[in-house]
C-alpha positions in Angstrom: -12.3 -5.5 -36.8 -14.1 -2.2 -36.4 -15.5 -0.5 -39.4 -13.8 2.6 -40.8 -15.4 5.9 -39.8 -14.8 8.2 -42.7 -16.3 11.3 -41.1 -14.2 11.1 -38.0 -11.2 10.1 -40.0 -11.3 13.2 -42.2 -11.9 15.5 -39.1 -9.0 13.8 -37.3 -6.7 14.2 -40.4 -7.4 17.9 -40.5 -7.0 18.3 -36.7 -3.8 16.3 -36.6 -2.4 18.4 -39.5 -3.3 21.7 -37.9 -1.9 20.7 -34.5 1.3 19.2 -36.1 1.9 22.4 -38.0 1.3 24.6 -35.0 3.7 22.5 -33.0 6.2 22.5 -35.8 6.2 26.3 -35.9 6.6 26.5 -32.1 9.4 24.0 -32.0 11.4 25.2 -35.1 10.2 28.8 -35.4 10.3 29.8 -31.7 12.1 27.3 -29.4 15.0 26.3 -31.6 15.3 29.5 -33.6 18.3 30.8 -31.7 20.1 27.5 -32.2 19.4 27.6 -35.9 20.6 31.2 -36.2 23.8 30.2 -34.4 24.4 27.5 -37.1 23.9 29.9 -40.0 27.5 29.9 -41.2 27.9 26.2 -40.9 26.1 25.4 -44.2 23.8 23.0 -42.3 20.7 24.8 -43.7 20.6 25.8 -47.3 19.8 29.3 -48.5 16.9 28.1 -50.6 15.2 26.4 -47.6 12.5 29.1 -47.4 11.6 28.7 -51.0 11.1 25.0 -50.5 8.9 25.1 -47.4 5.9 24.1 -49.4 7.4 20.6 -49.5 7.3 20.4 -45.7 3.6 21.4 -45.7 2.7 18.7 -48.2 4.7 16.0 -46.4 3.1 17.0 -43.1 -0.3 16.6 -44.7 0.6 13.2 -46.2 1.9 12.2 -42.7 -1.4 13.2 -41.2 -3.4 11.1 -43.6 -1.4 7.9 -43.0 -0.9 8.6 -39.3 -4.7 8.6 -38.7 -5.2 5.8 -41.2 -2.8 3.5 -39.2 -4.4 4.7 -36.0 -7.6 2.9 -37.1 -5.9 -0.4 -37.1 -4.1 0.4 -33.9 -7.4 1.1 -32.1 -9.0 -2.0 -33.6 -6.6 -4.0 -31.5 -6.6 -1.6 -28.4 -9.1 0.6 -26.7 -9.8 4.1 -28.2 -9.4 7.4 -26.5 -6.6 9.8 -25.7 -4.5 7.2 -23.8 -4.5 4.9 -26.8 -3.6 8.0 -29.0 -0.7 8.9 -26.6 0.6 5.3 -26.7 0.3 5.2 -30.5 2.0 8.6 -30.9 4.9 7.5 -28.7 5.3 4.3 -30.7 5.3 6.1 -34.0 7.5 8.9 -32.7 10.2 6.6 -31.5 9.9 4.5 -34.7 10.3 7.6 -36.9 12.8 9.6 -34.9 15.4 7.1 -33.6 16.9 6.6 -37.1 15.4 9.7 -38.8 17.0 12.2 -36.4 20.1 10.5 -35.2 21.2 9.6 -38.7 21.3 13.3 -39.4 24.3 13.6 -37.0 26.2 11.3 -39.4 24.9 12.6 -42.7 24.8 16.3 -42.1 27.0 16.8 -39.2 24.3 18.5 -37.1 25.4 19.1 -33.5 24.5 16.4 -31.1 22.6 18.8 -28.8 20.4 19.8 -31.7 19.9 16.2 -32.6 18.7 15.5 -29.0 16.4 18.5 -29.1 14.9 17.3 -32.5 14.4 13.9 -31.0 12.7 15.0 -27.8 10.6 17.7 -29.3 9.7 15.4 -32.2 8.5 12.6 -30.0 6.4 15.1 -27.9 5.0 16.5 -31.2 3.9 13.1 -32.5 2.6 12.0 -29.1 0.4 15.1 -29.0 -0.7 14.3 -32.6 -1.6 10.8 -31.3 -3.7 12.3 -28.5 -5.5 14.5 -31.0 -6.2 11.4 -33.2 -7.3 9.4 -30.1 -9.7 12.1 -29.0 -11.4 12.5 -32.4 -11.2 9.2 -34.3 -13.5 6.5 -33.1 -14.1 3.5 -35.4 -17.6 2.2 -35.8 -18.5 -1.1 -34.2 -18.5 -3.9 -36.6 -21.9 -5.5 -37.4 -22.1 -9.0 -35.9 
């Protein structure tokens, strides 16, 4: 197994976090904003959502930490680089979002068109995060 590269790991965590947050803003604050505003009266989104946004920033950072950490083990079995990162991001994206997003249709009654948008944009977002991790994180060769 390849040795952990702490410097590249920390840089990758920060880069993945920044890219993830930028994409989150573009997806939810720009692309889907009209859809969210049209759902304002449905009760799908709570009034105190803005006051609790700090939770999303913390969970995104924790996601970034573990996302890059798991990438180390992924690239130990596969080649490194942006293609490995893309493949990893797609695998994680589908793993997280198939149940995570489609269950919201049942639990919260979110409209199915919004569910599909969350799923597609979410997979793209995590795939891009994987590409960022793949471009930055490179484990050290193990001593033989």
